Every structure is written in C-alpha cells, then in structure tokens.
N, C-alpha and C positions, 0 to 999 in steps of 0.2 A: 934158087928162086926164093924170094922173101914171102913169108907167110904172116899175115896179120891176125891177131887174136883180140877180140873185143873184151875190154876189161872195165872194172869198176875200182875207183880209188877208195880205199878203206883207211880211215883215220881212227886210231885207237891208242890206248896207253900201252906202255912197254910190257906189262904183264899179259895183257890180252894178245898183243902181237907175238909174244913168245909162244903162247898157246897155239896161235894160228900157224906159225912157222913149224912147230913141232908136229901138228896135225898134217901139214903139207908134206913134211919129210916122211911121216909114217904111211902116207898114201901115195908114194912115188911121185911127188910134186905135181899133183893133178889140180890144185887149187890156185896157187900163187904164181902169177906171171913174173913179177919182179918185186924184190924186197928193196924199198926205196930208202928209208931212213928209220930212225927210232920209233916213229909214230905212223908211218904210212907203208902200205903194201898195195900192189895192184893185183886184183883177183879176177880170175876168169868169170865173165858174166854168166856163162852156162853152169857154173859151179857155186855161185853165190848163195843160193837158197840152201843147198846141201851143206855148205860151210857154216852158215848161220845155225842150222839145225844141230850139226855136230858140236859147235861151240856151246850152244845152250845146254846140250846133254852133258858136256864135259864140265861146264860151270855148276850144274846141279849136283853132279857127283862130288866135285871138290868142295862145295859149300854145304854138304849135308852136315847137320849137327851131330856131334858124336853122341852115341847112346849113353845115357846116364848110368853110372855104376851103382849097384845096390849094396856094395860092400863098404859103405860109408861108416 
C-alpha cells in the first residue's frame, strides 16, 4: 500500500543543504523525504519548524566568533 507524506520544497545553497542532510542522517532520517538536487530537498511538513530551529542553533554554534587571545 502506498503512503503519502505531505512535504515542503526547500531551496538553499549547497552549504546549508549539506548541514540539513547531515542533521537528517544524525536523526534517523526524520526530516527529509527526498534529496532532489544540489539546491533542493523535500522536507516533511510536520518537521519543518523543528528543522528550522535546529538549523538556526547549528548556524549560531558555527558562526560564533573565536574568543580573542590575551597572549598577544
């Protein structure tokens, strides 16, 4: 029997897509329905808000400015 899953098409650059795919793999493929091409993924509607929140947290962690060193 075929099962349909409602999804949202997400367009992003390659670096963001890589982060989304990695996050999906780390969470047992609960976010992405289909990896379409270099800039598009189909995401489960029910997981879209959670995915956005996790992506924002991941971006904040990666974009933290390094602490300045006092040993100059």
